[in-house]
MARBA-3410 file (N, C-alpha, C, O; in Angstrom, 1 decimal):
156
49.2,1.7,-21.6,48.0,2.4,-21.7,48.0,3.3,-22.9,48.9,4.1,-23.1 ~ 47.0,3.2,-23.7,47.0,4.0,-24.9,46.0,5.1,-24.8,45.2,5.2,-23.9 ~ 45.9,5.9,-25.8,45.1,7.1,-25.8,43.6,6.8,-25.7,42.8,7.5,-25.1 ~ 43.2,5.7,-26.3,41.8,5.3,-26.2,41.3,5.0,-24.8,40.2,5.3,-24.4 ~ 42.2,4.4,-24.0,41.9,4.1,-22.6,41.7,5.4,-21.8,40.8,5.5,-21.0
42.5,6.4,-22.1,42.4,7.7,-21.4,41.1,8.4,-21.7,40.4,8.9,-20.9 ~ 40.8,8.4,-23.0,39.5,9.0,-23.5,38.3,8.3,-22.9,37.4,9.0,-22.5 ~ 38.3,7.0,-22.8,37.2,6.3,-22.3,37.0,6.5,-20.8,35.9,6.4,-20.2 ~ 38.1,6.8,-20.0,38.0,6.9,-18.6,37.5,8.3,-18.1,37.1,8.4,-17.0 ~ 37.6,9.3,-19.0,37.2,10.6,-18.6,35.7,10.6,-18.5,34.9,10.1,-19.3
35.2,11.3,-17.4,33.7,11.3,-17.2,33.1,12.2,-18.2,33.7,13.2,-18.7 ~ 31.9,11.9,-18.6,31.2,12.7,-19.6,30.7,14.0,-18.9,30.2,14.0,-17.8 ~ 30.8,15.0,-19.7,30.3,16.3,-19.2,29.0,16.5,-19.8,28.8,16.5,-21.1 ~ 28.0,16.7,-19.0,26.6,16.9,-19.5,26.4,18.4,-19.5,26.5,19.1,-18.5 ~ 26.1,18.9,-20.7,25.8,20.3,-20.9,24.3,20.5,-20.7,23.5,20.0,-21.4
24.0,21.4,-19.7,22.7,21.7,-19.5,22.3,22.9,-20.3,23.0,23.9,-20.4 ~ 21.1,22.9,-20.8,20.6,24.0,-21.5,20.0,25.0,-20.5,19.0,24.7,-19.9 ~ 20.5,26.1,-20.5,20.1,27.1,-19.5,19.0,28.0,-20.2,19.3,28.6,-21.3 ~ 17.8,28.0,-19.7,16.8,28.8,-20.3,16.7,30.2,-19.7,16.7,30.3,-18.5 ~ 16.7,31.2,-20.5,16.5,32.5,-20.0,15.1,32.7,-19.7,14.2,32.3,-20.5
14.8,33.4,-18.7,13.3,33.7,-18.4,12.8,34.5,-19.6,13.3,35.6,-19.9 ~ 11.7,34.1,-20.1,11.1,34.8,-21.2,10.4,36.1,-20.7,10.0,36.2,-19.5 ~ 10.3,37.0,-21.5,9.7,38.3,-21.2,8.1,38.2,-21.2,7.6,37.5,-22.1 ~ 7.5,38.8,-20.3,6.0,38.8,-20.3,5.5,39.5,-21.5,5.9,40.7,-21.8 ~ 4.8,38.9,-22.4,4.3,39.5,-23.6,2.9,40.1,-23.4,2.3,39.9,-22.4
2.6,40.9,-24.4,1.3,41.6,-24.4,0.2,40.6,-24.4,-0.9,40.8,-23.8 ~ 0.4,39.5,-25.0,-0.7,38.4,-25.1,-0.8,37.8,-23.8,-1.9,37.4,-23.4 ~ 0.2,37.6,-23.0,0.1,37.1,-21.6,-0.7,38.0,-20.8,-1.5,37.5,-20.0 ~ -0.5,39.3,-20.9,-1.2,40.3,-20.1,-2.7,40.2,-20.5,-3.5,40.2,-19.6 ~ -3.0,40.3,-21.8,-4.4,40.3,-22.2,-5.1,39.0,-21.8,-6.2,39.0,-21.4
-4.4,37.8,-22.0,-5.0,36.6,-21.6,-5.3,36.5,-20.1,-6.3,36.0,-19.7 ~ -4.4,37.1,-19.3,-4.6,37.1,-17.8,-5.8,38.0,-17.5,-6.5,37.7,-16.5 ~ -6.0,39.0,-18.2,-7.1,40.0,-17.9,-8.4,39.5,-18.5,-9.5,39.8,-17.9 ~ -8.4,38.7,-19.5,-9.7,38.3,-20.2,-10.0,36.8,-20.0,-11.0,36.5,-19.3 ~ -9.2,36.0,-20.6,-9.6,34.5,-20.6,-9.4,33.9,-19.2,-10.4,33.3,-18.7
-8.3,34.1,-18.5,-8.0,33.5,-17.2,-8.6,34.3,-16.1,-8.9,33.7,-15.0 ~ -8.7,35.6,-16.2,-9.1,36.5,-15.1,-8.3,36.2,-13.9,-8.8,36.1,-12.8 ~ -7.0,36.2,-14.1,-6.0,36.0,-13.0,-5.3,37.3,-12.7,-5.2,38.1,-13.5 ~ -4.8,37.4,-11.5,-4.0,38.5,-11.1,-2.6,38.3,-11.4,-2.1,37.2,-11.4 ~ -1.9,39.4,-11.7,-0.5,39.3,-12.0,0.2,39.8,-10.7,-0.2,40.7,-10.0
1.4,39.1,-10.4,2.2,39.5,-9.2,3.1,40.6,-9.6,4.2,40.4,-10.2 ~ 2.8,41.8,-9.3,3.6,43.0,-9.7,4.8,43.2,-8.8,5.6,44.1,-9.0 ~ 5.0,42.3,-7.8,6.2,42.3,-7.0,7.3,41.5,-7.7,8.5,41.7,-7.5 ~ 6.9,40.7,-8.7,7.9,39.8,-9.4,8.6,40.7,-10.5,7.9,41.4,-11.2 ~ 9.9,40.5,-10.6,10.6,41.3,-11.6,10.2,40.9,-13.0,10.2,41.8,-13.9
9.8,39.7,-13.3,9.4,39.2,-14.6,8.2,40.0,-15.0,8.1,40.4,-16.2 ~ 7.2,40.3,-14.1,6.0,41.0,-14.5,6.4,42.5,-14.5,5.9,43.2,-15.4 ~ 7.2,43.0,-13.6,7.5,44.4,-13.6,8.2,44.9,-14.9,7.9,45.9,-15.5 ~ 9.1,44.0,-15.4,9.9,44.4,-16.6,9.0,44.2,-17.9,9.2,44.9,-18.8 ~ 8.1,43.3,-17.8,7.3,43.0,-19.0,6.0,43.8,-19.2,5.5,43.9,-20.3
5.5,44.3,-18.1,4.2,45.0,-18.2,4.4,46.4,-18.8,5.2,47.2,-18.3 ~ 3.7,46.7,-19.9,3.9,48.0,-20.6,2.5,48.6,-20.8,1.7,48.1,-21.7 ~ 2.2,49.6,-20.1,0.9,50.2,-20.2,0.6,50.8,-21.6,-0.5,50.7,-22.1 ~ 1.6,51.3,-22.2,1.5,51.9,-23.6,1.1,50.8,-24.6,0.1,51.0,-25.4 ~ 1.7,49.6,-24.5,1.4,48.6,-25.4,0.0,48.0,-25.2,-0.8,47.7,-26.1
-0.4,47.9,-23.9,-1.8,47.4,-23.6,-2.8,48.4,-24.1,-3.8,48.0,-24.8 ~ -2.6,49.7,-23.9,-3.5,50.7,-24.4,-3.5,50.7,-25.9,-4.6,50.9,-26.5 ~ -2.4,50.5,-26.6,-2.3,50.4,-28.0,-3.1,49.2,-28.5,-3.8,49.3,-29.5 ~ -3.0,48.1,-27.9,-3.8,46.9,-28.2,-5.3,47.2,-28.1,-6.0,46.8,-29.0 ~ -5.7,47.8,-27.0,-7.1,48.1,-26.8,-7.6,49.1,-27.8,-8.8,48.9,-28.3
-6.8,50.0,-28.3,-7.3,51.0,-29.2,-7.5,50.5,-30.6,-8.0,51.2,-31.5 ~ -7.0,49.3,-30.9,-7.2,48.7,-32.2,-8.6,48.2,-32.4,-9.0,47.9,-33.6 ~ -9.5,48.1,-31.4,-10.8,47.7,-31.5,-11.8,48.9,-31.3,-11.6,49.7,-30.4 ~ -12.8,49.0,-32.2,-13.7,50.1,-32.1,-14.4,50.2,-30.8,-14.7,51.3,-30.2 ~ -14.8,49.0,-30.2,-15.6,49.0,-29.0,-14.7,49.3,-27.8,-15.2,49.7,-26.7
-13.4,49.1,-27.9,-12.5,49.3,-26.7,-11.7,50.6,-26.8,-10.9,50.9,-25.9 ~ -11.9,51.4,-27.8,-11.1,52.6,-28.0,-11.4,53.6,-26.9,-10.4,54.4,-26.5 ~ -12.6,53.7,-26.4,-12.9,54.6,-25.3,-12.2,54.2,-24.0,-11.7,55.1,-23.2 ~ -12.1,52.9,-23.7,-11.4,52.4,-22.6,-9.9,52.7,-22.7,-9.3,53.2,-21.7 ~ -9.4,52.6,-23.9,-8.0,52.9,-24.1,-7.7,54.4,-23.9,-6.7,54.7,-23.4
-8.6,55.2,-24.4,-8.4,56.7,-24.2,-8.5,57.0,-22.7,-7.7,57.9,-22.3 ~ -9.4,56.4,-22.0,-9.5,56.7,-20.6,-8.3,56.3,-19.9,-7.8,57.0,-19.0 ~ -7.7,55.1,-20.2,-6.5,54.7,-19.5,-5.3,55.5,-19.9,-4.4,55.7,-19.1 ~ -5.3,56.0,-21.1,-4.2,56.8,-21.6,-4.2,58.2,-20.9,-3.1,58.7,-20.6 ~ -5.4,58.7,-20.7,-5.4,60.1,-20.1,-5.4,60.1,-18.6,-5.3,61.1,-18.0
-5.5,58.9,-18.0,-5.4,58.8,-16.6,-3.9,58.7,-16.2,-3.3,57.7,-16.4 ~ -3.4,59.8,-15.8,-1.9,59.9,-15.5,-1.6,59.3,-14.2,-2.4,59.3,-13.3 ~ -0.3,58.9,-14.1,0.2,58.3,-12.8,-0.6,57.2,-12.3,-0.8,57.1,-11.0 ~ -1.0,56.3,-13.1,-1.7,55.1,-12.7,-0.7,54.0,-12.6,0.1,53.7,-13.6 ~ -0.6,53.3,-11.5,0.3,52.3,-11.3,0.0,51.1,-12.2,-1.2,51.0,-12.7
1.0,50.3,-12.5,0.7,49.1,-13.4,-0.3,48.2,-12.8,-1.1,47.6,-13.5 ~ -0.3,48.0,-11.5,-1.3,47.2,-10.8,-2.7,47.7,-11.0,-3.6,46.9,-11.3 ~ -2.9,49.0,-10.8,-4.2,49.6,-10.9,-4.6,49.6,-12.4,-5.8,49.4,-12.7 ~ -3.7,49.8,-13.3,-4.0,49.8,-14.7,-4.5,48.4,-15.1,-5.5,48.3,-15.8 ~ -3.8,47.3,-14.7,-4.2,46.0,-15.0,-5.6,45.7,-14.3,-6.4,45.0,-14.9
-5.8,46.1,-13.1,-7.1,45.9,-12.4,-8.2,46.5,-13.2,-9.3,46.0,-13.3 ~ -8.0,47.7,-13.8,-9.0,48.4,-14.6,-9.4,47.6,-15.8,-10.6,47.4,-16.2 ~ -8.4,47.1,-16.6,-8.7,46.4,-17.8,-9.3,45.0,-17.5,-10.1,44.5,-18.2 ~ -8.9,44.5,-16.4,-9.4,43.2,-16.0,-10.9,43.3,-15.6,-11.7,42.4,-16.0 ~ -11.3,44.4,-14.9,-12.6,44.6,-14.6,-13.5,45.0,-15.8,-14.7,44.7,-15.8
-12.9,45.8,-16.7,-13.7,46.3,-17.8,-13.9,45.3,-19.0,-14.9,45.3,-19.6 ~ -13.0,44.4,-19.1,-13.1,43.4,-20.3,-13.8,42.1,-19.8,-13.6,41.7,-18.7 ~ -14.7,41.6,-20.7,-15.4,40.4,-20.3,-14.5,39.2,-20.4,-13.4,39.2,-21.0 ~ -14.9,38.1,-19.8,-14.1,36.8,-19.8,-14.4,36.2,-21.1,-15.3,35.3,-21.2 ~ -13.6,36.5,-22.1,-13.7,36.0,-23.5,-12.4,36.1,-24.2,-11.6,36.9,-23.8
-12.3,35.3,-25.2,-11.1,35.4,-26.1,-11.3,36.5,-27.1,-12.3,36.6,-27.8 ~ -10.3,37.3,-27.2,-10.3,38.5,-28.1,-9.4,38.2,-29.3,-8.3,37.7,-29.2 ~ -9.9,38.6,-30.5,-9.0,38.7,-31.6,-9.2,40.1,-32.2,-10.2,40.4,-32.7 ~ -8.1,40.8,-32.1,-8.1,42.1,-32.7,-7.1,42.2,-33.8,-5.9,41.9,-33.6 ~ -7.5,42.6,-34.9,-6.6,42.8,-36.0,-5.7,44.0,-35.8,-6.1,45.1,-35.6
-4.4,43.7,-35.7,-3.4,44.7,-35.4,-3.2,45.5,-36.7,-2.9,45.0,-37.8 ~ -3.3,46.8,-36.5,-3.1,47.7,-37.7,-1.6,47.9,-38.0,-0.9,48.3,-37.1 ~ -1.3,47.6,-39.2,0.1,47.7,-39.5,0.3,49.1,-40.3,-0.6,49.6,-40.8 ~ 1.5,49.5,-40.2,1.9,50.7,-40.9,1.8,50.5,-42.4,2.3,49.5,-42.9 ~ 1.3,51.5,-43.1,1.2,51.3,-44.5,2.6,51.4,-45.1,3.5,52.0,-44.6
2.7,50.7,-46.3,4.0,50.8,-47.0,4.3,52.2,-47.3,3.4,53.0,-47.7 ~ 5.6,52.5,-47.3,6.0,53.8,-47.7,5.9,54.0,-49.3,6.3,53.1,-50.0 ~ 5.3,55.1,-49.7,5.1,55.3,-51.1,6.3,56.2,-51.6,6.9,56.9,-50.8 ~ 6.6,56.1,-52.8,7.6,56.9,-53.4,7.1,58.3,-53.6,5.9,58.6,-53.4 ~ 8.0,59.2,-53.8,7.6,60.6,-54.0,6.7,60.8,-55.2,5.7,61.6,-55.2
6.9,60.0,-56.3,6.1,60.1,-57.4,4.6,59.6,-57.1,3.7,60.2,-57.6 ~ 4.6,58.5,-56.3,3.2,58.0,-56.0,2.5,59.0,-55.1,1.3,59.1,-55.2 ~ 3.2,59.6,-54.2,2.6,60.7,-53.4,2.1,61.8,-54.2,1.0,62.4,-53.9 ~ 2.8,62.2,-55.3,2.4,63.2,-56.2,1.1,62.8,-56.9,0.2,63.6,-57.2 ~ 1.0,61.5,-57.3,-0.2,61.0,-58.0,-1.4,61.2,-57.0,-2.5,61.6,-57.5
-1.2,60.8,-55.8,-2.3,61.0,-54.8,-2.7,62.4,-54.7,-3.9,62.8,-54.6 ~ -1.7,63.3,-54.5,-2.0,64.7,-54.4,-2.7,65.3,-55.6,-3.6,66.1,-55.5 ~ -2.3,64.9,-56.8,-2.9,65.3,-58.0,-4.3,64.8,-58.1,-5.2,65.5,-58.5 ~ -4.6,63.6,-57.7,-5.9,63.0,-57.8,-6.9,63.8,-56.9,-8.0,64.0,-57.4 ~ -6.5,64.1,-55.7,-7.4,64.9,-54.8,-7.2,66.4,-54.9,-7.9,67.1,-54.3
-6.3,66.8,-55.8,-6.0,68.3,-56.0,-5.7,68.9,-54.7,-6.3,69.9,-54.3 ~ -4.7,68.4,-54.0,-4.2,68.9,-52.7,-2.7,68.9,-52.8,-2.0,68.5,-53.7 ~ -2.1,69.4,-51.7,-0.6,69.5,-51.6,0.0,68.2,-51.1,-0.7,67.3,-50.7 ~ 1.3,68.1,-51.2,2.0,66.9,-50.8,1.8,66.6,-49.3,1.6,65.4,-49.0 ~ 1.8,67.6,-48.5,1.7,67.4,-47.1,0.3,66.8,-46.7,0.2,65.9,-45.9
-0.7,67.4,-47.4,-2.1,66.9,-47.2,-2.2,65.5,-47.8,-3.0,64.6,-47.2 ~ -1.5,65.2,-48.8,-1.6,63.9,-49.5,-1.1,62.8,-48.5,-1.6,61.7,-48.5 ~ 0.0,63.1,-47.7,0.4,62.1,-46.7,-0.6,61.8,-45.7,-0.8,60.7,-45.3 ~ -1.4,62.8,-45.3,-2.5,62.6,-44.3,-3.6,61.7,-45.0,-4.1,60.8,-44.3 ~ -3.9,62.0,-46.2,-4.9,61.2,-46.9,-4.4,59.8,-47.0,-5.2,58.8,-46.8
-3.1,59.6,-47.3,-2.6,58.2,-47.5,-2.7,57.5,-46.1,-3.1,56.3,-46.1 ~ -2.4,58.1,-45.0,-2.5,57.5,-43.7,-4.0,57.1,-43.4,-4.2,56.2,-42.6 ~ -4.9,57.8,-43.9,-6.3,57.5,-43.6,-7.0,56.5,-44.6,-8.1,56.0,-44.3 ~ -6.4,56.3,-45.7,-6.9,55.5,-46.8,-6.5,54.0,-46.5,-5.5,53.7,-46.0 ~ -7.4,53.1,-47.0,-7.0,51.7,-47.0,-6.1,51.4,-48.2,-6.1,52.2,-49.2
-5.4,50.3,-48.2,-4.5,50.0,-49.2,-5.1,49.8,-50.6,-4.5,50.1,-51.6 ~ -6.3,49.3,-50.6,-7.0,49.1,-51.9,-7.3,50.4,-52.6,-7.2,50.5,-53.8 ~ -7.7,51.4,-51.8,-8.0,52.7,-52.3,-6.8,53.4,-52.9,-6.8,54.0,-54.0 ~ -5.7,53.2,-52.2,-4.4,53.8,-52.7,-4.0,53.1,-54.0,-3.6,53.8,-54.9 ~ -4.1,51.8,-54.0,-3.7,51.0,-55.2,-4.5,51.4,-56.4,-4.1,51.4,-57.5
-5.8,51.6,-56.1,-6.8,51.9,-57.2,-6.4,53.3,-57.9,-6.4,53.4,-59.1 ~ -6.0,54.3,-57.0,-5.6,55.6,-57.6,-4.3,55.4,-58.3,-4.2,56.0,-59.4 ~ -3.4,54.7,-57.8,-2.1,54.5,-58.4,-2.2,53.8,-59.7,-1.5,54.1,-60.7 ~ -3.1,52.8,-59.8,-3.3,52.1,-61.0,-3.9,53.0,-62.1,-3.6,52.8,-63.3 ~ -4.7,54.0,-61.7,-5.2,54.9,-62.7,-4.1,55.6,-63.4,-4.2,55.8,-64.6
-3.1,56.1,-62.6,-2.0,56.8,-63.2,-1.0,55.9,-63.9,-0.3,56.3,-64.9 ~ -0.9,54.7,-63.5,0.0,53.7,-64.0,-0.4,53.3,-65.4,0.4,53.3,-66.4 ~ -1.7,53.0,-65.6,-2.2,52.5,-66.9,-3.0,53.5,-67.7,-3.2,53.3,-68.9 ~ -3.4,54.6,-67.0,-4.3,55.5,-67.7,-3.7,56.7,-68.1,-2.7,56.7,-68.9 ~ -4.2,57.8,-67.7,-3.8,59.2,-68.1,-2.6,59.7,-67.3,-2.8,60.6,-66.6
-1.5,59.0,-67.4,-0.4,59.5,-66.7,0.4,60.6,-67.3,1.3,61.2,-66.7 ~ -0.1,61.1,-68.5,0.6,62.2,-69.0,-0.1,63.5,-68.5,0.3,64.6,-68.9 ~ -1.2,63.4,-67.7,-1.9,64.5,-67.1,-1.0,65.2,-66.1,-1.2,66.4,-65.8 ~ -0.1,64.6,-65.5,0.6,65.1,-64.4,2.1,65.2,-64.7,2.7,64.3,-65.3 ~ 2.7,66.3,-64.2,4.1,66.5,-64.4,4.8,66.1,-63.1,4.6,66.8,-62.1
5.6,65.1,-63.1,6.3,64.6,-61.8,7.8,64.7,-61.9,8.5,64.4,-61.0
END
């Protein structure tokens, strides 16, 4: 008996791919409340671990029409996850939503912050507030002014 015979006689081991249960995402929650209008089983660990009131409220606050609902849900303290979901399910229409998620603006360098402060004739601390409230095009327009234009006006 040679080695090839021994190798051929061994049974094949089938490796099973074990799938980890996926986490309940914010989109699963919103789809259950809007498109499907289905109830979530809050006794299930999968739902308990994945349901996050903060993230749902944050998603709702990204839309101008839903910001008051998000504020009401945020200020209603000690609301169970089940009641929180029931409220958004009742308040939202059965429709697919697309809400543009607001991303954090890119961090500006200290020099760029000084340009913004100089442009509005304000301090650096106030300039950061202005930057957070401005859209990216407005910020870039101001920075381009100093980049190509009268950049000798400011001492940085």
